[in-house]
C-alpha positions, 0 to 999 in steps of 0.5 A: 500500500503506497502513497506518493511512492512510499510503502506503508504496508507495515501500518496495515499488516497482519503483524499490527492486528496480531500485536494489538490482539496479543495484548488485548486478549490478555486483558480478557483474563481479568474482570472489567473494569481493568485496574492497569493499562499498558504504557511502555515496553522496555527494550532491555533488561529483565522485563524487556519485550512486555508492556509495563502497566500503569494504574488505570487513572494514568493519563495514557490509559485511553491509547491502548483501547484506542488502538483496538478501535482504530482496527475496528474502524478499519474492519468496519469501514475499510476491510481492504486495509485490514490484513487478516487471514480469511478464517478471521474475517467473519469474526474480527469485527465482533471480537474487536468490539468485544475487546474494545468494550472490555478495555473501555469499562474503566474509562467509562467509570472515570469519565467524570474526573476533575483531577486531570486535564487529560480527559481528551486523551483518556476518553476520545481514542476509544469512547468517541470512536465507539460512539461514532461507529456503533452509536453507543449512548453510554460512550456519548454520555461519558464523552459529554461528562468528560468535557464538562469535567475538563471545563471545570478546571478553567480559570477566568483570571488565567484564561486557561485550563489548569493542566496539573495540580502539582509538579514534583521532581528532584528540582522543584516541588510546586504544590500550592494551587492558590499560588501556582497554576500549571499549564503544559503544551500537551493541553492543546490536544485536549481542546478537541474534546471541548469543541466536539461536545460543545457542538454536540450539545450546542454549548458555546461555553465549552467552545469559548473555553477551548478557544480562550485556552488556545489563545493563552497558549499562543501568548505564553507557551510559544516562543517568538520562533514558534518553538514551545516551552513545556510548562508555564506556571501562572500566578492565579491571583494575577493571571500572569506567567511567573515561570517558564520551565520544563518537566520532561525536556532537557532544559527550560529553554530547550525544545522538547520534541514531543511538546512541539509535536503536541503544538502542531496537532493541537493548533491545527485541530483548533483551526479545524473547529474555529476556521480562524486562520490564525490557528492554522498559521500557528500550526504551520509555524510550529510544524516548520520549526519542527521540520527545520530541526529535523533537516538540521540533522541531515548528514549528522546521523541516520534517519534524521526524520526520526526526532531526537527526544529533545532538539537541543539535548546533547548526545553521548554519541552524536551519530546515535542520538536518543530518539522519541519516535512518538514525537515524530508520529504525533507531528506527522498526524498534525502535518497531515491535518495541516495538509488537508486544511490547506487543500480546502482553502483557496490557493491565494490563502494557502499560498500566503500561509506556506513557504512554496517548497513545503508540502506537509503531506510529503513531510509527514510521509517522510517521517513515517517512512523513516520511522518504520525503517528504523523503529518497526519492531522486527519480531512479528506476530501473526495468526494461527489456524483455528483448532476447531471450526464450524462451517469454516468459522473458528469457534475459539473464544480467543483468536489464536496467535503466534505472539511477538516477543515484543508487545509494541509495534514501534521501538525507540520512544522516550517518555521522560528523560529529564535528569530531575524526573523521579521516573526517567525512562527512554528508548522503549516501546510506547503505547501512544506511539503505536496509537498515533501510527495506526491513527495516521494510517486511518487518516490516509484511509479516510482521505481516500489516499489508499 
């Protein structure tokens, strides 16, 4: 399966379906709601190859069930892009839906949480897709509840949604919510939830909160060159920023690559809802910065379009920089959305926004091509023939697999390499790197490019 001459078959392969199922079927051995969710896969050490789990309330809980629903969308709407053996096809949709609902039970239960800004990441990958594909009213109500829970963290003085209640590492301890108001660049990608529910419920207040928050991010977290700080601490008494710093990047003034990727995707999503060109312009400038930093690496090391974990961090071996594959695939999703947005505009407008040589579809595809070449795990999973069949259809409760020795689809992500972090971990598989890789594949399908 090719787009512009680039082979993307690995995104739609039997391997990716089997890998998601090998992890998903393990969860069926536990009673829902599940207490833990997959997050990262170590590449070295005693537990290498198997997902390490985090408590169900950790912000990444939505991405693994989201991957199940990405595959369900393919099975239902794009069966030509789901590479599974013929004996699997009659049951794959029902099996994926069963798995998705099982893995989503805890997410439904936590949809009213007001202690986190990550409600978009938590509920949208699985529950929004469940509602859109099946019309499940329970999922819609959970999405609505989550949006209002997120909106409850908005502060009129700061003109932003509080991202974190506290920030604690070996360098600082910020815990007083009366004097500190923490906002991170990642927050841009939770605004989509507010817009979605605001329009679904005809509630302008949710839309206004999202747009005002985006304006605050533009003013306070983006630098003049459109690189991004990770974290800004506002004074809630005045609404003004009092410190700009990092929590997961290298230094306060460096550019953490995943944060920059969140900015690209978040601002183009904001544009798609508001149609205000200033947000598209901002997304483009954030993307151009990201691409400039990638292009600086040409000739310095292999696969320059697989980003370093921080664009300004030093590397023990400059020819083998520590990467963050997740930053690349997130940025590629954002760049594809920019490409689509520009296609819908009159040429006179789109040409005024973009440098003539920049084609965001081609840039996104190059990121994905280099990511697959460098970081696709080569221990492939696949399906086995059923032990029992009735009229040619398997009767096993679980689909039989030859499992991979590595649970994740991609290697070489870095969740947090900040030297002051309590948990510093890098160069591993990561649940949202896989999710955004699969989601990129579905974006191409929805656009009719495959």
